[in-house]
N, C-alpha and C positions, 0 to 999 in steps of 0.2 A: 372183511367186506368193506368196499369203498363206496357203498351206496347208503344214503340216509334218507329220512322222510321229513317233509314239511307238511304239517296238517293245519288246516284252517277251521276244523270242526264245522264242516259245511252243513247248513240247514237246507234241506231239499224242499222242492215244491210239494206241498201236502204234508210235510213233516213238522217236527217241533224241535225246540232247543234241547229238551230233555233227550229226545231220540238222537240228536246230533252228538251230544256229550257221551251217551252210552256207546255210540258207534266209534267215537274216538278212542275210548278206553279199550274196546274190543279190538280195534285195528292195532293199537299199540301192543297188546298182548300177542297178537298173531304175527306182527312184524318182528318181534323179538325172536319168535320161533323161526321166521324166515331168514334170520341172520343179519338184518339191517343194523348198522352201527349206532345211529342216533335217531331219536324221535323228537322233532322240534315242533313247537306250537307257535303260531303267529299271533300278532296283536292287531286287531282291526276294530273299528268303532263305527256306529251308525250304519251298520250293514245288516239288513234283515236275513241275509243268506249266510252269515258267518257268526258262529257262537264263540269264537276265541277272542273275547274282549279283555280277558284277564289272564294272561299266560301263566303267571306264577301260580294261580289257583289250579289251572288245568295241569300244569307240570306236577304239582303235588299229587293230584289224583292219579295221573298216569304213572308216576314213579311208584306210588303205593300199589298199583295193579301189576307192575312188572318187577323183574329182579336183576337183569343184567344189562339191558339196553340203556345207553345214555339218553337222558331226557333234558330238553332245554328249550330256550326261547329263540324264535326266529322272526322278529326280534322284539325285545322290550324297547319302547320308545322313550328316550330320556327327555323328550320335549314335554312329556305329560306328567312326570314325577321326578322326585329328587334322587340323586345318587344314593343317599342314605337309605331311603325307603326301598330302593331296589336291592341293595346289599342286604338289608334286614330280611326282606322276603325270601331271597334265595339262600341266605344263611340259615333260615328256618328249615327250608327244604333239605339243604345239605346235611343238617344235623341228623336227620332221620335216614337219609339216603346218601351217605358220604361217598365221594369219588365217582358219582354218576351224573352230576348235574352240570349243564352248560348254560352260561349266562351270555346269550347273544344280544347285542345292543345295537340299536339303529338310530339314525338321525332323522327319520322321516317325520317324527312328531315336531321337531324343530323346523323342518322344511315346510310342513303344512302351515305353520304360523307365518313363515316368510312369504309363502305364496298368497296367503290370505291378506297380508299387509300390502303386497304388491298389487293385488286385485282391487283393494279398497282405495289405493292411491290413484287408480285409473291409469290409462295409457300415457306414456311420456308425451310432452308437448312437442309438436313438430317444429322444426327450425324454420325461421323466416326465410323465404327465397332470397337469393342474392340479387342485389340491384343490378340492372343492366339497361341498355338502350331500349326505348319503346319499339315495338314491332313496326315495320314499315306498313304503310297503308295497303290493305288488300292481302297482307301475308297471312297464311293459314297457321293454325296451331301446329306445333311439332307432333309428329306421329307418336302414338303411345308405345309402339313396339309390341312384340309378342309377350304373352304372359310368361312369368318365370316357370321353368320346368319343375315338376314335383321332385322331391329328393328321391334318390334311388339307393337301393342297398347293394351289397356285394357278397360274394361267396369267398370266404377265406379258408383255403385248404379243405374245402368240403363243408364248412359250417356257414350257414346263412347269417349274415349280419344285416338286418333290415334297416331302412332309413329311420331316423329318430322320430318318435311320436311327439307331436306338438301339444304341450300341456297348457298352453295359454288360455284356451277356451275353458278347460276344466278349472283353471285357477280363478276364473271369474264367476264360477257358480256360487250363488248365495249360500249354499249349504257349507261351503268350505270355511268362509269367514265365521259363520255361526258355530260350526264344530270347533274351531280353534278357541273360541271363547268358553265353550263348555268343558273342554278338556283340562283347563287350568283354573286356579283361583283368580278372581278378578284382580287385575293389576299385576299378576305374577309375570316375571321376566325369566325366560330360559337362558341360563348362562351359555357361554361358548362350549361347543361339543367337546373339544379337547380338554378343557378344564373339568368337565363332568367326568370324562373317562379317567382322568388323573385322580379325581376324588374316589371313584369306584375302586381303583387299584390301591389307593392309600388305605381306604377302609378295610379292604380284604387283607392287606399286608400288616395292618396295625400300626402304620406310620402316620396316620392322620392325627390332627391335634385332639380329636375326640374319638371315642371307641364305638364301633358298631357291634352291638351284641343283641342277638346273634348276627354273625357275618364275619367278624374278624377271624382270620385263620381258616375260613371255609375252603374246602378243596374244590373250587369251581374252575372250569375252563371258561375264560372270558374271550368272547369273539366279537368282532365288529362286522356288521353287515352294511353293504353299500351298493348303489346302483350306477355309480359313475366313478370317474377318477378324481373326484372332489375330496372334501374334508374327511369323509369316513375312511377312504382308502389311505389317505395320508396319515391319519392318526393311527390306524392299525399298523401301518408299516413302521412309523417312527417309534412306536412303543413295542414293537416286536410281538404283536398279537396275531393270531390266526384271523383270516379274512374270508367272508362269504360274499360272493358277487351274484347279482341277479341276472340270469339269462331269461328267466321265465317272466319277469315283470318289465325289465328294461333291456331287451336283447341287443339293441343298437349300440349300447355302451359297455358291454361286458368286457371286451378286450381292452378298452381304455381303463376300466376299473382295475383289472388284474395287473396290467402293466404299471399303472401308477402305484399300486400297493408294493409290487416287487422293487420298483425303483426307490421307493421311500424306506424300504425295510432296513432295520437295524437289529442285529442279534440281541436277544434279551435272555433273562433267566427262564422265560417261557419257551422261546424258540431260538434255535441256532440258525435256522433257514426259514424263508417264507413258507406259509402253509395256506393253501387256497381251497375253498369249497365253492362250487358253482351250482346254482339252482336250475331246474328244468321242469316243464310240464310234460306229463306222459300219461298215456292210456294204452293198456295192453290187453289183447285177447288172442286166443289161438287162431281166430279167424280175422283177417284184416278188415273185411267189410263190417263185421260186428264191432270191432274196435272203433271204427269211424262212427258207427251208429251210437255207441256209448259216449263218444266225445261230443255229440251234437250240441248239447246244452251249453257248452263252454262259450260259444260265440255270443249268445244272448246274455250270458252272465257277465262276460267282459264288457259288453256294451253298457250294461247297467252301471258298472264301475266308472267307465270313462265318460259317461254323460253326467256324472256327479250325483246320481241318485243313491249310490251305495249298492253293494252286491245284493241282488235279488235272491230269494230262495232258488236253489239250483234247478233249472227247468228240466222237464222230461224231454225226450226226443220229439214227441208230438207237439209240445209247446214251442220248441225251437223251430220246428217245421212250419208252424202257423204264423211265425213272425214274417212280415213283409219287409224285406231288406231294401234300403236305399243305397245309393253310391256313398253317401255321407256316413251311413251306418258302417258299411264295409271298411271305409277308410279309418274309422275309429278302432277297429279290432284287427286289421289285417296283419300287422306285425306279430301280434300274439298268436294268431292262427298259423302263420307260416313257420313259426319257430317251435311249435309243439312237436312232440314225438309220439305219433299214434300209429299202431299197427300190431303186427305179430311180435312175440317175444324177441325173435332174432332181429327183426327190423328195428325195433326200439333200442335194443341193446347196442346194435351197430351204430345207430345215430348218437346215442349217448357216449359211445367210445370216441366218436369224432369230436364231440363237445369237450370231452376230457382232454383229448390230444391237443386241440387247437388252443384251448385256454390254459393248458398245463395244470389242470386241476388235480389236487391230491384226492379229493372226494367229490361226489355229486350229491345234491340234495333234491330229491324228486318229490313233486307234488302231483297228486292224482285226485280228480273229483269226478264221480259219476253219480247219477241219480240213485242207483241202487247200491246199498252198502256192500253186499256180497260181490258185486262186480268190481268195486274198488279194492276189496281185499284180494280178490283173484288177480287183479292187474298187478298188484305188488308182489304176489306170490310168483306169478309167471316171470316177472322181471328179475326177481332175485335168482330164480333157477337159471335163466338165460345168461345173467351176468357172471355166474360162476363157471360157465362153460368156456373152454378155450375159444 
């Protein structure tokens, strides 16, 4: 199977964290029966609608409740903890579930701190206008000209690549800077991402100047996750590690990310050739109209994230319908709505095959959220069945 699952342990409207965690364990057991290759848990903080704040803890619970499916992180954020603590946590899990654990690592924790620092510094100072002759008496001011055109997306071989989302407003939200201070000890400084990855690999290999016990010699698959062609893709390629790119969070830069990774790739003891996984949002039902009804809460949920409030408990369709949308609201979420795969099993499977073909992905990482747990389970079951068909 070349399909895997990314789970955020969503807390739904009217639900509880305990219910979300029980649903995650139940879904993992059933996904194993459907034939999915991996079951990854995300790391999110300060989000009332997401219970996956401690992926290592959830991975241990899911691994104990399953027997064959690989279980891992999508992703542990090294901006929030040290390489040693990560290796020790995952070494503990591997000791009881050897050969089944994936250590997916992300840079967004470091990026969060960078955005917070940029926001606190304020906008760059505008340059002084160049000196010139004074205007002639009676001369009018120069015309302002038309406003700039909004960015447009493109369709690449059947795959929509939307215009990039502007994160500048989100970066200025006061919660961002406050969150960055709470996720680290006061005065802590996050090292360079490449150096942190090298430390993780050295601890696992037993070549570091100190030993990580447990952790040293653990049979982990180390992955790097990234949303652009920046440092994450470069580090993954240069160290010969598998790379997971975000189409579901940052669809505008997915091709840039996988291209940068492949161009930077150097064969290693881990991989002889590049290995890419690409994420996607999907909701499946036998009836297309019902699939769209099940997917309704997603719009409002993404809006809550991109306004800086953090993911709200996942809304019902009725709660989503009750929201009065403005043009500004729509602009916040449009790229995410346009790049979801929603419909019948055949429709969604065909769309995901286009994503796999255009990105050259070796695997796809599918994330599905619905308000009702059984609808989410059924969506994954239908997709697995359709994916196996010619």
